[in-house]
All heavy atoms as a GROMACS GRO file, in nm:
protein
  524
    1MET      N    1   6.627  15.636  17.375
    1MET     CA    2   6.767  15.663  17.407
    1MET      C    3   6.860  15.577  17.322
    1MET      O    4   6.973  15.613  17.302
    1MET     CB    5   6.790  15.639  17.557
    1MET     CG    6   6.923  15.683  17.606
    1MET     SD    7   6.932  15.862  17.611
    1MET     CE    8   7.060  15.885  17.728
    2ASP      N    9   6.810  15.467  17.269
    2ASP     CA   10   6.893  15.381  17.189
    2ASP      C   11   6.943  15.452  17.063
    2ASP      O   12   7.060  15.440  17.028
    2ASP     CB   13   6.819  15.253  17.152
    2ASP     CG   14   6.911  15.151  17.087
    2ASP    OD1   15   7.027  15.140  17.130
    2ASP    OD2   16   6.865  15.081  16.997
    3ASP      N   17   6.856  15.529  16.997
    3ASP     CA   18   6.898  15.604  16.879
    3ASP      C   19   7.004  15.708  16.917
    3ASP      O   20   7.100  15.729  16.841
    3ASP     CB   21   6.778  15.674  16.813
    3ASP     CG   22   6.684  15.578  16.745
    3ASP    OD1   23   6.727  15.465  16.713
    3ASP    OD2   24   6.568  15.616  16.724
    4THR      N   25   6.986  15.769  17.032
    4THR     CA   26   7.083  15.866  17.080
    4THR      C   27   7.218  15.801  17.101
    4THR      O   28   7.321  15.853  17.060
    4THR     CB   29   7.033  15.931  17.210
    4THR    OG1   30   6.908  15.995  17.185
    4THR    CG2   31   7.131  16.032  17.264
    5SER      N   32   7.218  15.686  17.165
    5SER     CA   33   7.342  15.612  17.189
    5SER      C   34   7.410  15.574  17.059
    5SER      O   35   7.531  15.588  17.044
    5SER     CB   36   7.315  15.484  17.266
    5SER     OG   37   7.318  15.503  17.401
    6GLN      N   38   7.333  15.524  16.964
    6GLN     CA   39   7.389  15.482  16.836
    6GLN      C   40   7.448  15.601  16.761
    6GLN      O   41   7.556  15.591  16.703
    6GLN     CB   42   7.284  15.413  16.750
    6GLN     CG   43   7.240  15.279  16.805
    6GLN     CD   44   7.351  15.174  16.801
    6GLN    OE1   45   7.471  15.202  16.806
    6GLN    NE2   46   7.312  15.050  16.796
    7HIS      N   47   7.378  15.714  16.763
    7HIS     CA   48   7.428  15.832  16.694
    7HIS      C   49   7.556  15.883  16.760
    7HIS      O   50   7.652  15.919  16.691
    7HIS     CB   51   7.322  15.941  16.690
    7HIS     CG   52   7.358  16.056  16.601
    7HIS    ND1   53   7.378  16.042  16.466
    7HIS    CD2   54   7.378  16.187  16.629
    7HIS    CE1   55   7.411  16.159  16.414
    7HIS    NE2   56   7.410  16.248  16.511
    8LEU      N   57   7.558  15.883  16.892
    8LEU     CA   58   7.676  15.927  16.964
    8LEU      C   59   7.794  15.834  16.934
    8LEU      O   60   7.907  15.882  16.909
    8LEU     CB   61   7.648  15.931  17.114
    8LEU     CG   62   7.761  15.982  17.203
    8LEU    CD1   63   7.806  16.121  17.162
    8LEU    CD2   64   7.716  15.981  17.348
    9LYS      N   65   7.772  15.705  16.934
    9LYS     CA   66   7.878  15.609  16.901
    9LYS      C   67   7.931  15.633  16.761
    9LYS      O   68   8.051  15.629  16.737
    9LYS     CB   69   7.826  15.466  16.912
    9LYS     CG   70   7.814  15.414  17.052
    9LYS     CD   71   7.765  15.271  17.052
    9LYS     CE   72   7.742  15.219  17.190
    9LYS     NZ   73   7.696  15.079  17.191
   10HIS      N   74   7.839  15.661  16.667
   10HIS     CA   75   7.879  15.687  16.529
   10HIS      C   76   7.968  15.813  16.522
   10HIS      O   77   8.073  15.812  16.456
   10HIS     CB   78   7.755  15.705  16.440
   10HIS     CG   79   7.786  15.752  16.304
   10HIS    ND1   80   7.841  15.668  16.206
   10HIS    CD2   81   7.773  15.873  16.245
   10HIS    CE1   82   7.859  15.739  16.096
   10HIS    NE2   83   7.818  15.862  16.117
   11LEU      N   84   7.926  15.918  16.589
   11LEU     CA   85   8.004  16.042  16.585
   11LEU      C   86   8.141  16.023  16.652
   11LEU      O   87   8.242  16.075  16.603
   11LEU     CB   88   7.928  16.155  16.654
   11LEU     CG   89   7.805  16.205  16.579
   11LEU    CD1   90   7.728  16.305  16.665
   11LEU    CD2   91   7.841  16.267  16.445
   12LEU      N   92   8.145  15.950  16.761
   12LEU     CA   93   8.273  15.921  16.827
   12LEU      C   94   8.364  15.841  16.735
   12LEU      O   95   8.484  15.870  16.725
   12LEU     CB   96   8.250  15.846  16.957
   12LEU     CG   97   8.195  15.928  17.072
   12LEU    CD1   98   8.147  15.837  17.184
   12LEU    CD2   99   8.300  16.026  17.123
   13LYS      N  100   8.308  15.742  16.668
   13LYS     CA  101   8.387  15.660  16.576
   13LYS      C  102   8.441  15.744  16.460
   13LYS      O  103   8.558  15.733  16.424
   13LYS     CB  104   8.303  15.544  16.522
   13LYS     CG  105   8.381  15.450  16.434
   13LYS     CD  106   8.295  15.332  16.391
   13LYS     CE  107   8.376  15.238  16.302
   13LYS     NZ  108   8.299  15.121  16.261
   14GLN      N  109   8.356  15.829  16.402
   14GLN     CA  110   8.398  15.914  16.292
   14GLN      C  111   8.510  16.009  16.336
   14GLN      O  112   8.606  16.031  16.262
   14GLN     CB  113   8.281  15.994  16.236
   14GLN     CG  114   8.180  15.909  16.163
   14GLN     CD  115   8.243  15.828  16.050
   14GLN    OE1  116   8.251  15.706  16.058
   14GLN    NE2  117   8.286  15.893  15.948
   15THR      N  118   8.497  16.064  16.455
   15THR     CA  119   8.601  16.154  16.507
   15THR      C  120   8.730  16.079  16.529
   15THR      O  121   8.838  16.128  16.496
   15THR     CB  122   8.552  16.222  16.638
   15THR    OG1  123   8.428  16.287  16.612
   15THR    CG2  124   8.654  16.322  16.690
   16ASP      N  125   8.722  15.958  16.583
   16ASP     CA  126   8.839  15.876  16.607
   16ASP      C  127   8.909  15.840  16.475
   16ASP      O  128   9.032  15.849  16.465
   16ASP     CB  129   8.800  15.750  16.683
   16ASP     CG  130   8.919  15.669  16.729
   16ASP    OD1  131   9.012  15.729  16.786
   16ASP    OD2  132   8.920  15.547  16.709
   17ILE      N  133   8.831  15.800  16.376
   17ILE     CA  134   8.887  15.766  16.245
   17ILE      C  135   8.957  15.887  16.184
   17ILE      O  136   9.069  15.876  16.132
   17ILE     CB  137   8.778  15.711  16.151
   17ILE    CG1  138   8.732  15.574  16.198
   17ILE    CG2  139   8.825  15.708  16.006
   17ILE    CD1  140   8.606  15.524  16.129
   18ALA      N  141   8.892  16.002  16.190
   18ALA     CA  142   8.950  16.124  16.133
   18ALA      C  143   9.078  16.163  16.207
   18ALA      O  144   9.177  16.205  16.145
   18ALA     CB  145   8.848  16.237  16.138
   19PHE      N  146   9.078  16.147  16.339
   19PHE     CA  147   9.196  16.180  16.419
   19PHE      C  148   9.313  16.088  16.384
   19PHE      O  149   9.426  16.135  16.362
   19PHE     CB  150   9.165  16.169  16.568
   19PHE     CG  151   9.283  16.197  16.656
   19PHE    CD1  152   9.326  16.327  16.675
   19PHE    CD2  153   9.350  16.094  16.720
   19PHE    CE1  154   9.436  16.354  16.756
   19PHE    CE2  155   9.460  16.121  16.799
   19PHE     CZ  156   9.503  16.250  16.818
   20LYS      N  157   9.285  15.959  16.374
   20LYS     CA  158   9.392  15.864  16.340
   20LYS      C  159   9.449  15.891  16.202
   20LYS      O  160   9.570  15.882  16.180
   20LYS     CB  161   9.341  15.721  16.352
   20LYS     CG  162   9.323  15.678  16.496
   20LYS     CD  163   9.265  15.539  16.507
   20LYS     CE  164   9.247  15.502  16.654
   20LYS     NZ  165   9.180  15.373  16.671
   21ALA      N  166   9.362  15.923  16.107
   21ALA     CA  167   9.409  15.955  15.971
   21ALA      C  168   9.496  16.080  15.974
   21ALA      O  169   9.601  16.084  15.909
   21ALA     CB  170   9.289  15.975  15.878
   22LEU      N  171   9.456  16.179  16.050
   22LEU     CA  172   9.533  16.302  16.062
   22LEU      C  173   9.669  16.275  16.126
   22LEU      O  174   9.770  16.333  16.084
   22LEU     CB  175   9.456  16.407  16.142
   22LEU     CG  176   9.523  16.542  16.160
   22LEU    CD1  177   9.554  16.608  16.026
   22LEU    CD2  178   9.436  16.632  16.247
   23MET      N  179   9.674  16.189  16.224
   23MET     CA  180   9.801  16.157  16.290
   23MET      C  181   9.898  16.088  16.194
   23MET      O  182  10.019  16.101  16.208
   23MET     CB  183   9.780  16.071  16.415
   23MET     CG  184   9.713  16.145  16.529
   23MET     SD  185   9.805  16.288  16.589
   23MET     CE  186   9.730  16.424  16.500
   24ASN      N  187   9.844  16.015  16.096
   24ASN     CA  188   9.929  15.951  15.997
   24ASN      C  189   9.984  16.049  15.895
   24ASN      O  190  10.085  16.022  15.831
   24ASN     CB  191   9.853  15.839  15.925
   24ASN     CG  192   9.833  15.718  16.012
   24ASN    OD1  193   9.914  15.688  16.099
   24ASN    ND2  194   9.722  15.648  15.991
   25ASP      N  195   9.916  16.162  15.880
   25ASP     CA  196   9.958  16.265  15.784
   25ASP      C  197   9.923  16.402  15.840
   25ASP      O  198   9.831  16.468  15.792
   25ASP     CB  199   9.892  16.241  15.649
   25ASP     CG  200   9.944  16.332  15.540
   25ASP    OD1  201  10.039  16.409  15.564
   25ASP    OD2  202   9.888  16.326  15.428
   26PRO      N  203   9.995  16.446  15.944
   26PRO     CA  204   9.958  16.570  16.012
   26PRO      C  205   9.963  16.696  15.925
   26PRO      O  206   9.902  16.797  15.959
   26PRO     CB  207  10.058  16.581  16.128
   26PRO     CG  208  10.149  16.466  16.118
   26PRO     CD  209  10.109  16.381  16.004
   27GLY      N  210  10.031  16.692  15.815
   27GLY     CA  211  10.041  16.809  15.729
   27GLY      C  212   9.927  16.822  15.629
   27GLY      O  213   9.917  16.922  15.559
   28SER      N  214   9.839  16.724  15.624
   28SER     CA  215   9.731  16.724  15.526
   28SER      C  216   9.620  16.823  15.565
   28SER      O  217   9.556  16.807  15.670
   28SER     CB  218   9.672  16.583  15.513
   28SER     OG  219   9.554  16.587  15.436
   29LEU      N  220   9.598  16.920  15.479
   29LEU     CA  221   9.489  17.015  15.506
   29LEU      C  222   9.354  16.947  15.497
   29LEU      O  223   9.264  16.977  15.576
   29LEU     CB  224   9.498  17.131  15.405
   29LEU     CG  225   9.619  17.223  15.420
   29LEU    CD1  226   9.617  17.330  15.311
   29LEU    CD2  227   9.622  17.288  15.557
   30ASN      N  228   9.338  16.856  15.401
   30ASN     CA  229   9.212  16.784  15.385
   30ASN      C  230   9.180  16.702  15.509
   30ASN      O  231   9.066  16.705  15.559
   30ASN     CB  232   9.216  16.697  15.260
   30ASN     CG  233   9.084  16.629  15.234
   30ASN    OD1  234   8.979  16.689  15.244
   30ASN    ND2  235   9.089  16.502  15.197
   31LEU      N  236   9.278  16.628  15.560
   31LEU     CA  237   9.254  16.546  15.679
   31LEU      C  238   9.228  16.632  15.802
   31LEU      O  239   9.147  16.598  15.888
   31LEU     CB  240   9.370  16.451  15.703
   31LEU     CG  241   9.387  16.341  15.599
   31LEU    CD1  242   9.513  16.260  15.629
   31LEU    CD2  243   9.265  16.251  15.593
   32ASN      N  244   9.296  16.748  15.808
   32ASN     CA  245   9.272  16.840  15.918
   32ASN      C  246   9.129  16.893  15.914
   32ASN      O  247   9.061  16.899  16.017
   32ASN     CB  248   9.372  16.955  15.914
   32ASN     CG  249   9.364  17.040  16.038
   32ASN    OD1  250   9.363  16.990  16.150
   32ASN    ND2  251   9.356  17.171  16.019
   33GLU      N  252   9.082  16.927  15.794
   33GLU     CA  253   8.943  16.974  15.780
   33GLU      C  254   8.844  16.865  15.816
   33GLU      O  255   8.742  16.892  15.880
   33GLU     CB  256   8.920  17.023  15.638
   33GLU     CG  257   8.989  17.154  15.606
   33GLU     CD  258   8.977  17.196  15.461
   33GLU    OE1  259   8.904  17.128  15.383
   33GLU    OE2  260   9.040  17.297  15.424
   34GLN      N  261   8.872  16.741  15.775
   34GLN     CA  262   8.782  16.631  15.806
   34GLN      C  263   8.775  16.609  15.958
   34GLN      O  264   8.667  16.586  16.013
   34GLN     CB  265   8.828  16.502  15.737
   34GLN     CG  266   8.804  16.503  15.589
   34GLN     CD  267   8.857  16.377  15.522
   34GLN    OE1  268   8.894  16.279  15.588
   34GLN    NE2  269   8.861  16.378  15.390
   35TYR      N  270   8.889  16.617  16.023
   35TYR     CA  271   8.892  16.600  16.168
   35TYR      C  272   8.816  16.714  16.237
   35TYR      O  273   8.735  16.689  16.328
   35TYR     CB  274   9.035  16.593  16.220
   35TYR     CG  275   9.043  16.596  16.371
   35TYR    CD1  276   8.987  16.493  16.447
   35TYR    CD2  277   9.104  16.701  16.438
   35TYR    CE1  278   8.992  16.495  16.585
   35TYR    CE2  279   9.110  16.704  16.576
   35TYR     CZ  280   9.054  16.601  16.649
   35TYR     OH  281   9.058  16.604  16.786
   36GLU      N  282   8.840  16.836  16.194
   36GLU     CA  283   8.772  16.952  16.254
   36GLU      C  284   8.621  16.941  16.234
   36GLU      O  285   8.544  16.974  16.324
   36GLU     CB  286   8.825  17.083  16.198
   36GLU     CG  287   8.966  17.117  16.245
   36GLU     CD  288   8.979  17.133  16.395
   36GLU    OE1  289   8.884  17.185  16.460
   36GLU    OE2  290   9.083  17.094  16.451
   37GLN      N  291   8.578  16.895  16.117
   37GLN     CA  292   8.436  16.878  16.090
   37GLN      C  293   8.374  16.770  16.179
   37GLN      O  294   8.267  16.788  16.237
   37GLN     CB  295   8.411  16.845  15.942
   37GLN     CG  296   8.266  16.826  15.907
   37GLN     CD  297   8.182  16.950  15.926
   37GLN    OE1  298   8.229  17.062  15.907
   37GLN    NE2  299   8.057  16.933  15.965
   38ALA      N  300   8.444  16.657  16.191
   38ALA     CA  301   8.396  16.548  16.277
   38ALA      C  302   8.388  16.595  16.422
   38ALA      O  303   8.289  16.566  16.492
   38ALA     CB  304   8.488  16.427  16.264
   39LYS      N  305   8.489  16.668  16.466
   39LYS     CA  306   8.491  16.718  16.603
   39LYS      C  307   8.377  16.819  16.624
   39LYS      O  308   8.311  16.816  16.728
   39LYS     CB  309   8.627  16.783  16.629
   39LYS     CG  310   8.658  16.806  16.774
   39LYS     CD  311   8.804  16.842  16.794
   39LYS     CE  312   8.835  16.974  16.728
   39LYS     NZ  313   8.961  17.034  16.774
   40HIS      N  314   8.354  16.904  16.526
   40HIS     CA  315   8.246  17.002  16.535
   40HIS      C  316   8.110  16.933  16.547
   40HIS      O  317   8.028  16.971  16.630
   40HIS     CB  318   8.249  17.094  16.412
   40HIS     CG  319   8.138  17.191  16.407
   40HIS    ND1  320   8.128  17.300  16.491
   40HIS    CD2  321   8.026  17.194  16.331
   40HIS    CE1  322   8.017  17.366  16.465
   40HIS    NE2  323   7.953  17.305  16.368
   41GLU      N  324   8.087  16.831  16.464
   41GLU     CA  325   7.960  16.758  16.469
   41GLU      C  326   7.941  16.692  16.605
   41GLU      O  327   7.831  16.694  16.662
   41GLU     CB  328   7.955  16.654  16.357
   41GLU     CG  329   7.939  16.716  16.220
   41GLU     CD  330   7.940  16.614  16.107
   41GLU    OE1  331   7.914  16.493  16.134
   41GLU    OE2  332   7.968  16.653  15.994
   42LEU      N  333   8.048  16.633  16.659
   42LEU     CA  334   8.040  16.571  16.790
   42LEU      C  335   8.012  16.675  16.898
   42LEU      O  336   7.927  16.655  16.985
   42LEU     CB  337   8.170  16.496  16.819
   42LEU     CG  338   8.181  16.428  16.956
   42LEU    CD1  339   8.072  16.324  16.974
   42LEU    CD2  340   8.320  16.365  16.972
   43ASP      N  341   8.082  16.788  16.892
   43ASP     CA  342   8.060  16.894  16.990
   43ASP      C  343   7.917  16.947  16.985
   43ASP      O  344   7.855  16.969  17.090
   43ASP     CB  345   8.158  17.010  16.966
   43ASP     CG  346   8.301  16.977  17.004
   43ASP    OD1  347   8.322  16.876  17.075
   43ASP    OD2  348   8.391  17.052  16.963
   44CYS      N  349   7.865  16.968  16.865
   44CYS     CA  350   7.728  17.018  16.851
   44CYS      C  351   7.627  16.918  16.906
   44CYS      O  352   7.531  16.956  16.974
   44CYS     CB  353   7.696  17.048  16.704
   44CYS     SG  354   7.779  17.196  16.643
   45TYR      N  355   7.650  16.792  16.878
   45TYR     CA  356   7.557  16.689  16.926
   45TYR      C  357   7.559  16.678  17.077
   45TYR      O  358   7.454  16.671  17.141
   45TYR     CB  359   7.588  16.554  16.860
   45TYR     CG  360   7.483  16.451  16.888
   45TYR    CD1  361   7.356  16.462  16.835
   45TYR    CD2  362   7.510  16.342  16.971
   45TYR    CE1  363   7.258  16.368  16.862
   45TYR    CE2  364   7.413  16.248  16.998
   45TYR     CZ  365   7.286  16.261  16.944
   45TYR     OH  366   7.189  16.169  16.970
   46THR      N  367   7.680  16.678  17.136
   46THR     CA  368   7.686  16.667  17.282
   46THR      C  369   7.627  16.792  17.347
   46THR      O  370   7.564  16.782  17.452
   46THR     CB  371   7.829  16.642  17.331
   46THR    OG1  372   7.916  16.743  17.281
   46THR    CG2  373   7.878  16.505  17.289
   47ALA      N  374   7.644  16.910  17.285
   47ALA     CA  375   7.582  17.032  17.338
   47ALA      C  376   7.430  17.021  17.334
   47ALA      O  377   7.361  17.064  17.429
   47ALA     CB  378   7.630  17.154  17.262
   48SER      N  379   7.376  16.965  17.225
   48SER     CA  380   7.230  16.951  17.216
   48SER      C  381   7.178  16.851  17.319
   48SER      O  382   7.071  16.871  17.377
   48SER     CB  383   7.186  16.912  17.075
   48SER     OG  384   7.220  16.779  17.044
   49LEU      N  385   7.255  16.745  17.344
   49LEU     CA  386   7.215  16.649  17.448
   49LEU      C  387   7.215  16.715  17.585
   49LEU      O  388   7.123  16.696  17.664
   49LEU     CB  389   7.310  16.529  17.449
   49LEU     CG  390   7.298  16.429  17.336
   49LEU    CD1  391   7.405  16.322  17.349
   49LEU    CD2  392   7.161  16.366  17.332
   50LYS      N  393   7.319  16.793  17.611
   50LYS     CA  394   7.329  16.862  17.740
   50LYS      C  395   7.210  16.958  17.756
   50LYS      O  396   7.150  16.965  17.864
   50LYS     CB  397   7.460  16.938  17.748
   50LYS     CG  398   7.480  17.009  17.878
   50LYS     CD  399   7.613  17.080  17.883
   50LYS     CE  400   7.629  17.156  18.014
   50LYS     NZ  401   7.754  17.228  18.021
   51HIS      N  402   7.177  17.030  17.651
   51HIS     CA  403   7.064  17.122  17.657
   51HIS      C  404   6.932  17.047  17.684
   51HIS      O  405   6.853  17.089  17.768
   51HIS     CB  406   7.053  17.199  17.525
   51HIS     CG  407   6.936  17.292  17.520
   51HIS    ND1  408   6.932  17.410  17.591
   51HIS    CD2  409   6.820  17.282  17.453
   51HIS    CE1  410   6.816  17.469  17.568
   51HIS    NE2  411   6.746  17.394  17.484
   52ALA      N  412   6.913  16.934  17.617
   52ALA     CA  413   6.791  16.855  17.635
   52ALA      C  414   6.781  16.800  17.777
   52ALA      O  415   6.674  16.804  17.839
   52ALA     CB  416   6.786  16.740  17.534
   53ILE      N  417   6.892  16.755  17.830
   53ILE     CA  418   6.894  16.702  17.967
   53ILE      C  419   6.866  16.813  18.068
   53ILE      O  420   6.788  16.796  18.161
   53ILE     CB  421   7.029  16.632  17.996
   53ILE    CG1  422   7.038  16.503  17.915
   53ILE    CG2  423   7.045  16.605  18.146
   53ILE    CD1  424   7.175  16.438  17.915
   54THR      N  425   6.926  16.929  18.046
   54THR     CA  426   6.903  17.042  18.136
   54THR      C  427   6.756  17.086  18.132
   54THR      O  428   6.696  17.110  18.237
   54THR     CB  429   6.995  17.161  18.097
   54THR    OG1  430   7.131  17.120  18.108
   54THR    CG2  431   6.972  17.281  18.187
   55ALA      N  432   6.700  17.093  18.012
   55ALA     CA  433   6.559  17.133  17.998
   55ALA      C  434   6.469  17.030  18.066
   55ALA      O  435   6.373  17.068  18.135
   55ALA     CB  436   6.523  17.146  17.850
   56ARG      N  437   6.497  16.902  18.050
   56ARG     CA  438   6.417  16.798  18.113
   56ARG      C  439   6.425  16.810  18.265
   56ARG      O  440   6.324  16.797  18.334
   56ARG     CB  441   6.467  16.661  18.066
   56ARG     CG  442   6.375  16.548  18.101
   56ARG     CD  443   6.419  16.413  18.047
   56ARG     NE  444   6.469  16.420  17.911
   56ARG     CZ  445   6.578  16.356  17.868
   56ARG    NH1  446   6.648  16.280  17.950
   56ARG    NH2  447   6.617  16.367  17.743
   57HIS      N  448   6.545  16.836  18.315
   57HIS     CA  449   6.563  16.850  18.460
   57HIS      C  450   6.486  16.972  18.512
   57HIS      O  451   6.422  16.965  18.617
   57HIS     CB  452   6.713  16.863  18.492
   57HIS     CG  453   6.742  16.882  18.637
   57HIS    ND1  454   6.726  16.781  18.729
   57HIS    CD2  455   6.783  16.990  18.706
   57HIS    CE1  456   6.756  16.826  18.850
   57HIS    NE2  457   6.794  16.954  18.837
   58GLN      N  458   6.493  17.082  18.437
   58GLN     CA  459   6.421  17.203  18.479
   58GLN      C  460   6.269  17.181  18.476
   58GLN      O  461   6.198  17.229  18.566
   58GLN     CB  462   6.460  17.322  18.392
   58GLN     CG  463   6.598  17.371  18.419
   58GLN     CD  464   6.643  17.479  18.323
   58GLN    OE1  465   6.583  17.502  18.219
   58GLN    NE2  466   6.753  17.546  18.356
   59ASN      N  467   6.220  17.108  18.378
   59ASN     CA  468   6.078  17.077  18.371
   59ASN      C  469   6.034  16.994  18.490
   59ASN      O  470   5.926  17.015  18.545
   59ASN     CB  471   6.043  17.005  18.241
   59ASN     CG  472   6.040  17.097  18.122
   59ASN    OD1  473   6.029  17.219  18.138
   59ASN    ND2  474   6.055  17.042  18.004
   60ARG      N  475   6.116  16.901  18.530
   60ARG     CA  476   6.083  16.818  18.647
   60ARG      C  477   6.083  16.902  18.775
   60ARG      O  478   6.002  16.880  18.863
   60ARG     CB  479   6.182  16.704  18.661
   60ARG     CG  480   6.162  16.597  18.558
   60ARG     CD  481   6.257  16.482  18.575
   60ARG     NE  482   6.239  16.385  18.470
   60ARG     CZ  483   6.325  16.290  18.442
   60ARG    NH1  484   6.439  16.280  18.510
   60ARG    NH2  485   6.304  16.205  18.344
   61GLN      N  486   6.175  16.998  18.782
   61GLN     CA  487   6.183  17.086  18.899
   61GLN      C  488   6.055  17.171  18.910
   61GLN      O  489   6.003  17.192  19.019
   61GLN     CB  490   6.305  17.178  18.891
   61GLN     CG  491   6.436  17.107  18.904
   61GLN     CD  492   6.466  17.065  19.046
   61GLN    OE1  493   6.427  17.133  19.141
   61GLN    NE2  494   6.531  16.952  19.063
   62HIS      N  495   6.005  17.220  18.796
   62HIS     CA  496   5.887  17.306  18.797
   62HIS      C  497   5.759  17.228  18.827
   62HIS      O  498   5.662  17.285  18.877
   62HIS     CB  499   5.871  17.378  18.662
   62HIS     CG  500   5.978  17.479  18.637
   62HIS    ND1  501   6.009  17.580  18.726
   62HIS    CD2  502   6.063  17.496  18.533
   62HIS    CE1  503   6.106  17.653  18.677
   62HIS    NE2  504   6.142  17.605  18.560
   63LYS      N  505   5.757  17.100  18.797
   63LYS     CA  506   5.638  17.019  18.821
   63LYS      C  507   5.623  16.979  18.967
   63LYS      O  508   5.517  16.936  19.008
   63LYS     CB  509   5.640  16.893  18.732
   63LYS     CG  510   5.619  16.926  18.587
   63LYS     CD  511   5.619  16.801  18.502
   63LYS     CE  512   5.597  16.836  18.357
   63LYS     NZ  513   5.595  16.717  18.271
   64ARG      N  514   5.726  16.995  19.044
   64ARG     CA  515   5.719  16.956  19.185
   64ARG      C  516   5.645  17.054  19.266
   64ARG      O  517   5.620  17.158  19.264
   64ARG     CB  518   5.859  16.940  19.243
   64ARG     CG  519   5.927  16.818  19.192
   64ARG     CD  520   6.062  16.803  19.255
   64ARG     NE  521   6.125  16.684  19.199
   64ARG     CZ  522   6.242  16.640  19.234
   64ARG    NH1  523   6.312  16.704  19.325
   64ARG    NH2  524   6.293  16.534  19.182
   0.00000   0.00000   0.00000
């Protein structure tokens, strides 16, 4: 779980950095794309975590 935590922290930090940069220059298409990409990566990762947790929970339910 430590690797998962570190990766999640990294993605959160990257999204935060991209958001702050975009707020300093909201008209920048490049910064908007960087923010959207960072947000997309974070969303995909959290969705995969949710899927893994759900699958683990379902496996435990079936073993009972």
